[in-house]
C-alpha positions in Angstrom: 68.3 82.1 99.7 65.7 84.8 99.3 62.6 84.6 101.5 59.9 83.0 99.5 56.6 81.3 99.5 55.7 78.2 97.6 52.2 78.3 96.2 50.7 75.0 95.1 47.8 75.0 92.7 46.2 72.8 90.0 45.8 74.0 86.5 42.8 73.1 84.4 44.0 71.8 81.0 43.7 69.0 78.5 46.0 67.0 80.7 44.3 65.6 83.8 45.7 66.7 87.1 48.4 69.1 86.0 49.9 70.5 89.2 52.4 73.3 89.5 54.4 74.8 92.3 55.2 78.5 91.9 57.8 80.2 94.0 56.9 83.8 94.8 60.0 85.7 95.8 59.6 88.6 98.3 61.7 91.8 98.1 65.0 91.6 99.7 67.4 94.5 100.5 69.3 93.5 97.3 66.2 93.6 95.1 65.0 96.8 96.7 68.4 98.5 96.0 68.3 97.3 92.4 64.7 98.6 92.0 65.5 102.0 93.6 68.6 102.5 91.5 72.0 101.0 92.2 73.7 104.3 91.2 72.7 105.8 94.5 75.1 103.4 96.2 78.1 104.3 93.9 80.1 107.4 94.7 80.8 110.0 92.1 84.5 109.1 92.2 83.8 105.4 91.6 81.5 106.4 88.7 84.3 108.5 87.2 86.8 105.7 87.7 84.8 103.1 85.7 82.8 105.4 83.4 79.3 105.0 82.2 80.0 101.5 80.7 81.4 100.3 84.0 78.4 101.6 86.0 76.1 99.9 83.5 77.9 96.6 83.9 77.5 96.9 87.7 73.8 97.5 87.3 73.5 94.5 85.0 75.4 92.3 87.6 73.1 93.5 90.3 70.0 92.6 88.3 71.0 89.0 87.9 68.7 86.6 89.8 69.8 83.8 92.0 70.4 80.7 89.9 71.2 82.8 86.7 74.2 80.5 85.9 73.4 77.3 87.9 72.1 76.7 91.4 75.1 78.3 93.2 75.1 81.5 91.2 74.0 84.8 92.7 74.0 88.5 91.8 76.9 90.7 92.7 77.4 91.5 96.4 76.0 95.0 97.4 78.7 95.1 100.2 81.4 94.6 97.5 79.9 97.5 95.6 79.9 99.6 98.7 83.6 98.8 99.4 84.4 99.5 95.7 82.6 102.9 96.0 84.3 103.9 99.2 87.8 103.0 97.9 87.5 105.3 94.9 85.9 108.0 97.0 88.8 107.8 99.5 91.6 107.5 97.0 90.4 109.6 94.0 92.0 107.2 91.6 90.8 107.4 88.0 92.6 104.9 85.8 92.2 105.0 82.0 90.5 102.1 80.3 89.2 100.4 83.5 87.3 97.2 83.0 84.6 96.1 85.4 83.9 92.4 86.1 82.2 90.2 88.7 84.2 87.4 90.3 82.9 84.0 91.0 82.6 85.1 94.7 80.2 87.9 93.7 82.8 90.6 94.1 83.4 93.7 92.0 86.7 93.4 90.1 88.3 96.4 88.4 91.4 96.1 86.3 93.3 98.1 83.7 96.6 98.0 81.8 99.3 100.3 83.2 101.6 102.4 80.9 103.6 99.3 80.0 100.6 97.1 79.3 100.9 95.2 82.6 97.8 94.3 84.5 96.6 96.2 87.7 93.7 94.4 89.3 91.6 95.2 92.4 88.9 92.8 93.8 86.6 94.4 96.3 85.0 92.1 98.9 83.0 92.7 102.1 86.1 93.2 104.3 88.4 95.1 101.9 90.3 94.8 98.6 92.7 92.2 97.1 95.1 93.8 94.7 97.6 92.6 92.2 100.2 94.7 90.3 101.7 92.6 87.5 104.7 94.8 86.9 106.1 94.5 90.4 104.4 91.2 91.3 102.9 92.8 94.4 99.8 91.1 95.6 98.0 91.5 99.0 94.8 92.2 100.8 94.0 95.4 102.7 91.1 95.8 105.1 88.4 98.4 104.5 88.5 101.4 106.8 92.2 100.9 107.5 95.1 103.2 106.8 96.4 100.7 104.4 93.1 100.8 102.5 93.5 104.6 101.9 97.3 104.3 101.3 96.9 101.7 98.7 96.3 104.5 96.3 99.9 105.5 96.6 101.0 102.1 95.4 98.3 101.9 92.7 98.5 105.5 91.5 101.7 105.1 89.5 99.9 102.3 87.6 96.6 104.2 87.1 97.5 105.9 83.9 97.9 103.9 80.7 
């Protein structure tokens, strides 16, 4: 939960003793990053991979406030965005028609159809990327900053063009 202060005050109104509690949310690293511009966190390669509509979706996900869809809902993880950005910077992949989504775990999800219309999906989380290639049935997790993370592009590259 974000650091906050509860301010208790009474409001003068036609109703006697109307009392309200207001939660004042202080800036957090997440809110500060959103205010300063999320695009500074996203590499040029990642921006090219998802295009302007994908970058806009990431900005929208980052601007969501805690509780936007129930008590347990939160905005997208900035660490997930960082791993997503690093992956595309390291691999240079640039799939056609990439879609950008946010998982229930607050992670960046990028997917696209390959040349045969089969799904290729990458979910970026704080420790790496989960991938699924429908055509081959391959599914696994690779850790960020590992050789497998950089080499994943070899496996995915043949499915990057639709």
